[in-house]
DSSP file (Angstrom, degrees, kcal/mol; ACC not computed):
  #  RESIDUE AA STRUCTURE BP1 BP2  ACC     N-H-->O    O-->H-N    N-H-->O    O-->H-N    TCO  KAPPA ALPHA  PHI   PSI    X-CA   Y-CA   Z-CA
    1    1 A M              0   0    0      0, 0.0    99,-3.3     0, 0.0     2,-0.4   0.000 360.0 360.0 360.0 143.4   -6.4  -10.5  -58.6
    2    2 A V  E     -AB  63  99A   0     61,-3.0    61,-2.6    97,-0.2     2,-0.4  -0.936 360.0-150.5-117.1 138.1   -6.5   -7.0  -60.2
    3    3 A Y  E     -AB  62  98A   0     95,-3.1    95,-2.2    -2,-0.4     2,-0.5  -0.903   7.1-168.2-105.8 137.3   -9.5   -5.2  -61.5
    4    4 A H  E     -AB  61  97A   0     57,-2.2    57,-2.2    -2,-0.4     2,-0.5  -0.965  10.7-176.9-124.5 111.6   -9.2   -2.8  -64.3
    5    5 A I  E     +AB  60  96A   0     91,-2.7    91,-2.4    -2,-0.5     2,-0.4  -0.930   4.6 177.1-117.5 129.4  -12.3   -0.7  -64.8
    6    6 A V  E     -AB  59  95A   0     53,-2.3    53,-3.1    -2,-0.5     2,-0.4  -0.983   5.6-170.5-132.0 139.9  -12.8    1.9  -67.6
    7    7 A M  E     -AB  58  94A   0     87,-2.5    87,-2.2    -2,-0.4     2,-0.3  -0.970   7.1-176.1-131.4 149.6  -15.8    4.0  -68.4
    8    8 A W  E     -A   57   0A   0     49,-2.3    49,-1.9    -2,-0.4    48,-1.7  -0.947  19.9-140.9-137.4 158.0  -16.5    6.2  -71.4
    9    9 A K  E     - B   0  91A   0     82,-2.5    82,-3.5    -2,-0.3     2,-0.1  -0.927  34.5-111.1-110.0 144.6  -19.0    8.6  -72.8
   10   10 A F  E     - B   0  90A   0     -2,-0.4    80,-0.3    80,-0.3    79,-0.1  -0.456  40.3 -97.9 -66.7 144.7  -19.9    8.6  -76.5
   11   11 A K    >   -     0   0    0     78,-2.4     3,-1.7    -2,-0.1    -1,-0.1  -0.306  35.1-114.7 -58.6 149.5  -18.7   11.5  -78.5
   12   12 A P  T 3  S+     0   0    0      0, 0.0    -1,-0.1     0, 0.0    -2,-0.1   0.822 113.4  61.0 -61.1 -28.9  -21.6   14.1  -78.9
   13   13 A E  T 3  S+     0   0    0      2,-0.1     2,-0.6    76,-0.0    -2,-0.1   0.562  78.5 103.3 -76.4  -7.3  -21.7   13.5  -82.7
   14   14 A I  S <  S-     0   0    0     -3,-1.7     2,-0.1    75,-0.1     5,-0.1  -0.647  72.2-134.1 -75.3 118.0  -22.6    9.8  -82.2
   15   15 A K    >>  -     0   0    0     -2,-0.6     3,-1.7     1,-0.1     4,-0.8  -0.423  13.5-119.1 -75.2 151.4  -26.4    9.4  -82.9
   16   16 A E  G >4 S+     0   0    0      1,-0.3     3,-0.8     2,-0.2    -1,-0.1   0.853 112.8  56.4 -57.2 -38.5  -28.6    7.4  -80.6
   17   17 A D  G 34 S+     0   0    0      1,-0.2     4,-0.3     2,-0.2    -1,-0.3   0.647 105.4  54.0 -73.9 -10.4  -29.6    5.0  -83.3
   18   18 A E  G <> S+     0   0    0     -3,-1.7     4,-1.5     1,-0.1    -1,-0.2   0.657  90.5  78.1 -88.2 -19.0  -25.9    4.2  -83.9
   19   19 A K  H <X S+     0   0    0     -4,-0.8     4,-2.9    -3,-0.8     5,-0.3   0.872  84.6  56.5 -64.1 -43.4  -25.1    3.3  -80.3
   20   20 A P  H  > S+     0   0    0      0, 0.0     4,-2.1     0, 0.0    -1,-0.2   0.916 110.8  43.8 -59.7 -40.3  -26.6   -0.2  -80.0
   21   21 A A  H  > S+     0   0    0     -4,-0.3     4,-2.2     2,-0.2    -2,-0.2   0.864 114.8  50.9 -72.0 -33.9  -24.4   -1.5  -82.9
   22   22 A L  H  X S+     0   0    0     -4,-1.5     4,-2.6     2,-0.2    -1,-0.2   0.924 110.6  48.4 -69.3 -43.6  -21.4    0.3  -81.5
   23   23 A K  H  X S+     0   0    0     -4,-2.9     4,-2.8     2,-0.2     5,-0.2   0.912 110.6  51.1 -61.3 -42.7  -21.9   -1.2  -78.1
   24   24 A K  H  X S+     0   0    0     -4,-2.1     4,-2.6    -5,-0.3     5,-0.2   0.950 112.6  46.1 -61.9 -47.6  -22.3   -4.7  -79.5
   25   25 A A  H  X S+     0   0    0     -4,-2.2     4,-2.4     1,-0.2     5,-0.3   0.901 113.0  50.1 -63.3 -39.9  -19.1   -4.4  -81.5
   26   26 A M  H  X S+     0   0    0     -4,-2.6     4,-2.3    -5,-0.2     5,-0.3   0.959 113.3  45.2 -63.0 -48.4  -17.3   -3.0  -78.5
   27   27 A A  H  X S+     0   0    0     -4,-2.8     4,-2.6     1,-0.2     5,-0.2   0.929 113.4  49.2 -60.7 -47.6  -18.5   -5.8  -76.2
   28   28 A E  H  X S+     0   0    0     -4,-2.6     4,-1.4    -5,-0.2    -1,-0.2   0.935 115.0  43.4 -58.6 -50.0  -17.7   -8.6  -78.7
   29   29 A N  H  < S+     0   0    0     -4,-2.4     4,-0.2    -5,-0.2    -1,-0.2   0.814 115.0  47.3 -73.6 -30.5  -14.2   -7.4  -79.5
   30   30 A L  H >< S+     0   0    0     -4,-2.3     3,-1.3    -5,-0.3     4,-0.3   0.908 112.3  49.2 -73.7 -42.0  -13.2   -6.7  -75.9
   31   31 A K  H >< S+     0   0    0     -4,-2.6     3,-1.3    -5,-0.3    -2,-0.2   0.796 101.1  65.8 -65.8 -26.6  -14.5  -10.0  -74.7
   32   32 A A  T 3< S+     0   0    0     -4,-1.4    -1,-0.3     1,-0.2    -2,-0.2   0.631  85.0  75.6 -70.5 -12.5  -12.6  -11.8  -77.5
   33   33 A L  T X>  +     0   0    0     -3,-1.3     3,-2.2    -4,-0.2     4,-2.1   0.738  68.0 102.0 -73.5 -20.1   -9.3  -10.7  -75.8
   34   34 A V  T <4 S+     0   0    0     -3,-1.3     7,-0.1     1,-0.3     8,-0.0  -0.478  91.3  20.0 -65.7 131.7   -9.7  -13.3  -73.1
   35   35 A G  T 34 S+     0   0    0      5,-0.6    -1,-0.3     2,-0.4    -2,-0.1   0.161 120.8  65.7  92.4 -17.4   -7.3  -16.2  -74.1
   36   36 A K  T <4 S+     0   0    0     -3,-2.2    -2,-0.2     1,-0.2    41,-0.1   0.760  91.8  60.6-102.0 -32.2   -5.3  -13.9  -76.3
   37   37 A V  S >< S-     0   0    0     -4,-2.1     3,-2.0     3,-0.1    -2,-0.4  -0.860  89.7-119.8-100.7 114.1   -3.9  -11.5  -73.7
   38   38 A P  T 3  S+     0   0    0      0, 0.0     3,-0.1     0, 0.0    37,-0.1  -0.214  95.7  13.6 -50.1 133.6   -1.6  -13.0  -71.1
   39   39 A G  T 3  S+     0   0    0      1,-0.2    25,-1.7    24,-0.1     2,-0.6   0.246  90.1 127.6  85.9 -13.4   -2.9  -12.5  -67.6
   40   40 A L  E <   +C   63   0A   0     -3,-2.0    -5,-0.6    23,-0.2    23,-0.2  -0.683  27.2 170.4 -80.7 118.0   -6.4  -11.4  -68.7
   41   41 A R  E     +     0   0A   0     21,-2.8     2,-0.3    -2,-0.6    22,-0.2   0.899  56.7   4.7 -94.4 -51.6   -9.0  -13.5  -66.8
   42   42 A T  E     -C   62   0A   0     20,-1.3    20,-1.8     2,-0.0     2,-0.4  -0.949  49.9-161.9-138.3 156.7  -12.3  -12.0  -67.5
   43   43 A V  E     +C   61   0A   0     -2,-0.3     2,-0.4    18,-0.2    18,-0.2  -0.990   9.0 179.6-137.0 127.1  -14.0   -9.2  -69.4
   44   44 A E  E     -C   60   0A   0     16,-2.5    16,-3.0    -2,-0.4     2,-0.5  -0.999  11.0-159.6-124.6 133.1  -17.4   -7.8  -68.7
   45   45 A F  E     -C   59   0A   0     -2,-0.4     2,-0.8    14,-0.2    14,-0.2  -0.962   8.7-147.6-116.6 123.0  -18.8   -4.9  -70.8
   46   46 A V  E     +C   58   0A   0     12,-3.1    12,-1.5    -2,-0.5    -2,-0.0  -0.812  26.7 164.7 -95.5 108.1  -21.6   -2.8  -69.4
   47   47 A E        +     0   0    0     -2,-0.8    -1,-0.2     1,-0.2   -24,-0.1   0.726  69.2  41.0 -94.4 -28.8  -23.8   -1.7  -72.3
   48   48 A N  S    S-     0   0    0      9,-0.0    -1,-0.2     0, 0.0     9,-0.1  -0.640  71.7-179.5-129.6  76.2  -26.9   -0.5  -70.3
   49   49 A P        -     0   0    0      0, 0.0     7,-0.0     0, 0.0     8,-0.0  -0.304  39.6 -90.6 -70.8 158.8  -26.0    1.4  -67.2
   50   50 A L    >   -     0   0    0      1,-0.1     3,-2.5     2,-0.1     0, 0.0  -0.320  38.4-107.6 -65.0 152.5  -28.7    2.7  -64.9
   51   51 A P  T 3  S+     0   0    0      0, 0.0    -1,-0.1     0, 0.0     0, 0.0   0.742 117.7  67.1 -50.5 -26.1  -30.0    6.3  -65.7
   52   52 A S  T 3  S+     0   0    0      2,-0.0    -2,-0.1     0, 0.0     2,-0.0   0.561  81.6 109.0 -77.1  -4.6  -28.2    7.5  -62.6
   53   53 A S    <   -     0   0    0     -3,-2.5     3,-0.0     1,-0.1     0, 0.0  -0.321  62.4-148.8 -74.4 154.4  -24.8    6.8  -64.3
   54   54 A T  S    S+     0   0    0     -2,-0.0     2,-0.3   -45,-0.0    -1,-0.1   0.510  78.9  52.9 -95.9  -8.7  -22.4    9.4  -65.4
   55   55 A H  S    S-     0   0    0      1,-0.1   -46,-0.2   -46,-0.1     3,-0.1  -0.858  71.8-134.3-127.7 163.0  -21.0    7.4  -68.4
   56   56 A D  S    S+     0   0    0    -48,-1.7     2,-0.3    -2,-0.3   -47,-0.2   0.862  83.3   5.3 -86.3 -40.1  -22.4    5.5  -71.3
   57   57 A V  E     -A    8   0A   0    -49,-1.9   -49,-2.3    -9,-0.1     2,-0.3  -0.942  62.3-161.5-142.6 163.3  -20.5    2.3  -71.2
   58   58 A A  E     -AC   7  46A   0    -12,-1.5   -12,-3.1    -2,-0.3     2,-0.4  -0.990  10.7-145.5-148.5 154.7  -18.0    0.6  -69.0
   59   59 A L  E     -AC   6  45A   0    -53,-3.1   -53,-2.3    -2,-0.3     2,-0.5  -0.982  11.5-172.8-118.7 129.6  -15.4   -2.2  -69.1
   60   60 A V  E     +AC   5  44A   0    -16,-3.0   -16,-2.5    -2,-0.4     2,-0.3  -0.974  14.8 171.6-123.6 114.9  -14.7   -4.4  -66.1
   61   61 A T  E     -AC   4  43A   0    -57,-2.2   -57,-2.2    -2,-0.5     2,-0.4  -0.867  22.0-148.3-119.1 154.1  -11.7   -6.7  -66.4
   62   62 A T  E     -AC   3  42A   0    -20,-1.8   -21,-2.8    -2,-0.3   -20,-1.3  -0.980  17.8-177.5-119.8 139.3   -9.9   -9.0  -64.0
   63   63 A L  E     -AC   2  40A   0    -61,-2.6   -61,-3.0    -2,-0.4   -23,-0.2  -0.887  31.5-121.7-130.1 162.0   -6.2   -9.7  -64.5
   64   64 A E  S    S+     0   0    0    -25,-1.7   -24,-0.1    -2,-0.3    -1,-0.1   0.880  86.8   9.7 -74.2 -40.2   -3.9  -12.0  -62.5
   65   65 A R  S >  S-     0   0    0    -26,-0.1     3,-1.6   -64,-0.1     4,-0.4  -0.931  74.4-108.5-139.0 157.8   -1.2   -9.5  -61.4
   66   66 A P  T >> S+     0   0    0      0, 0.0     3,-1.6     0, 0.0     4,-0.5   0.875 117.5  59.8 -54.9 -38.8   -0.7   -5.7  -61.3
   67   67 A E  H 3> S+     0   0    0      1,-0.3     4,-1.5     2,-0.2     3,-0.4   0.711  90.8  70.5 -59.3 -22.5    2.0   -6.1  -64.0
   68   68 A D  H <> S+     0   0    0     -3,-1.6     4,-2.9     1,-0.2    -1,-0.3   0.738  84.4  68.1 -72.7 -19.9   -0.6   -7.6  -66.3
   69   69 A V  H <> S+     0   0    0     -3,-1.6     4,-2.5    -4,-0.4    -1,-0.2   0.928 103.7  44.1 -64.4 -43.0   -2.4   -4.2  -66.7
   70   70 A E  H  X S+     0   0    0     -4,-0.5     4,-2.0    -3,-0.4    -2,-0.2   0.911 113.4  50.7 -66.0 -42.3    0.6   -2.8  -68.6
   71   71 A I  H  X S+     0   0    0     -4,-1.5     4,-1.1     1,-0.2    -2,-0.2   0.923 112.6  47.1 -63.0 -44.0    0.8   -6.0  -70.7
   72   72 A Y  H >< S+     0   0    0     -4,-2.9     3,-0.6     1,-0.2    -2,-0.2   0.927 109.9  53.2 -58.3 -48.2   -2.9   -5.8  -71.5
   73   73 A A  H 3< S+     0   0    0     -4,-2.5    -1,-0.2     1,-0.2    -2,-0.2   0.851 117.5  35.9 -61.5 -36.5   -2.6   -2.1  -72.4
   74   74 A G  H 3< S+     0   0    0     -4,-2.0    -1,-0.2    -5,-0.1    -2,-0.2   0.506  84.3 121.4 -94.8  -5.1    0.2   -2.7  -74.8
   75   75 A H    <X  -     0   0    0     -4,-1.1     4,-2.7    -3,-0.6     3,-0.2  -0.362  65.9-130.8 -62.7 135.1   -0.9   -6.0  -76.3
   76   76 A P  H  > S+     0   0    0      0, 0.0     4,-2.5     0, 0.0     5,-0.2   0.867 106.1  52.4 -56.5 -40.2   -1.4   -5.7  -80.1
   77   77 A E  H  > S+     0   0    0      2,-0.2     4,-2.2     1,-0.2     5,-0.2   0.908 112.3  45.8 -64.5 -39.0   -4.8   -7.4  -80.0
   78   78 A H  H  > S+     0   0    0     -3,-0.2     4,-2.9     2,-0.2     5,-0.2   0.942 112.7  49.5 -68.2 -43.9   -6.0   -5.0  -77.3
   79   79 A V  H  X S+     0   0    0     -4,-2.7     4,-3.1     1,-0.2     5,-0.2   0.899 111.5  49.8 -57.3 -41.0   -4.6   -2.0  -79.2
   80   80 A K  H  X S+     0   0    0     -4,-2.5     4,-2.0    -5,-0.2     5,-0.2   0.925 113.0  45.2 -65.3 -44.2   -6.2   -3.1  -82.3
   81   81 A A  H  X>S+     0   0    0     -4,-2.2     4,-3.0     2,-0.2     5,-0.6   0.937 116.5  46.3 -63.7 -47.6   -9.7   -3.6  -80.7
   82   82 A A  I  X>S+     0   0    0     -4,-2.9     5,-2.2     1,-0.2     4,-1.7   0.948 114.4  46.7 -64.3 -47.6   -9.4   -0.2  -78.8
   83   83 A D  I  <5S+     0   0    0     -4,-3.1    -1,-0.2    -5,-0.2    -2,-0.2   0.852 122.8  35.6 -61.9 -35.4   -8.2    1.7  -82.0
   84   84 A T  I  <5S+     0   0    0     -4,-2.0    -2,-0.2    -5,-0.2    -1,-0.2   0.905 131.8  19.8 -85.7 -46.5  -10.9    0.1  -84.2
   85   85 A Y  I  <5S+     0   0    0     -4,-3.0    -3,-0.2    -5,-0.2    -2,-0.2   0.537 129.5  26.3-110.3  -9.5  -14.0   -0.2  -81.9
   86   86 A I  I >X<S+     0   0    0     -4,-1.7     3,-2.3    -5,-0.6     4,-0.9   0.734 108.9  51.6-117.9 -69.8  -13.5    2.2  -78.9
   87   87 A R  T 34<S+     0   0    0     -5,-2.2     3,-0.4     1,-0.3    -4,-0.1   0.758 103.9  57.9 -52.0 -38.5  -11.4    5.2  -79.4
   88   88 A P  T 34 S+     0   0    0      0, 0.0    -1,-0.3     0, 0.0    -5,-0.1   0.742 115.9  35.4 -64.8 -19.6  -13.1    6.5  -82.6
   89   89 A Y  T <4 S+     0   0    0     -3,-2.3   -78,-2.4   -79,-0.1     2,-0.3   0.499 108.2  62.9-114.7  -7.6  -16.4    6.7  -80.8
   90   90 A V  E  <  +B   10   0A   0     -4,-0.9     2,-0.3    -3,-0.4   -80,-0.3  -0.775  44.5 179.6-127.9 168.0  -15.8    7.8  -77.2
   91   91 A T  E     +B    9   0A   0    -82,-3.5   -82,-2.5    -2,-0.3    -2,-0.0  -0.872  59.1  51.0-147.1 177.6  -14.5   10.5  -75.0
   92   92 A E  E     -     0   0A   0     -2,-0.3     2,-0.3   -84,-0.2    -1,-0.1   0.904  67.1-170.5  54.6  51.5  -14.1   11.2  -71.3
   93   93 A R  E     -     0   0A   0    -85,-0.1     2,-0.4    -3,-0.1   -85,-0.2  -0.529   5.9-175.8 -73.6 132.5  -12.3    8.0  -70.5
   94   94 A V  E     -B    7   0A   0    -87,-2.2   -87,-2.5    -2,-0.3     2,-0.3  -0.971   3.4-168.5-124.9 148.5  -11.9    7.3  -66.7
   95   95 A C  E     -B    6   0A   0     -2,-0.4     2,-0.4   -89,-0.2   -89,-0.2  -0.984  13.4-175.3-140.3 147.5  -10.0    4.4  -65.3
   96   96 A L  E     -B    5   0A   0    -91,-2.4   -91,-2.7    -2,-0.3     2,-0.4  -0.957   5.9-174.5-142.9 122.2   -9.5    2.7  -61.9
   97   97 A D  E     +B    4   0A   0     -2,-0.4     2,-0.3   -93,-0.2   -93,-0.2  -0.953  13.3 164.2-114.8 133.6   -7.2   -0.2  -61.3
   98   98 A Y  E     -B    3   0A   0    -95,-2.2   -95,-3.1    -2,-0.4     2,-0.4  -0.997  28.3-129.7-148.7 155.9   -7.0   -2.0  -57.9
   99   99 A E  E     -B    2   0A   0     -2,-0.3     2,-0.5   -97,-0.2   -97,-0.2  -0.863  10.4-160.7-107.3 136.4   -5.7   -5.2  -56.4
  100  100 A V              0   0    0    -99,-3.3    -2,-0.0    -2,-0.4     0, 0.0  -0.972 360.0 360.0-113.7 122.2   -7.6   -7.6  -54.2
  101  101 A R              0   0    0     -2,-0.5    -1,-0.1   -99,-0.0   -99,-0.1   0.439 360.0 360.0-104.7 360.0   -5.5  -10.0  -52.2
């Protein structure tokens, strides 16, 4: 199993009162990828990190094999969700992928 973890900060121009709706849309659209993207097993979206966190939201996914990370990244449904609900609103993306055997 492979974990793909991504964290983002909202762009400075995003107002606090806009963030709950944006987080909801991000979560719904990323979770909807399960069953659409080959190899994607689970999606967890972290909307309310603890105050000690350095980022505003996070995505924790599990995939079947290391090759599935590339398939996920280029899958049209993932690209559409990312381009519509994530990339316009965030900055400072960090990513960590690792395999558990």
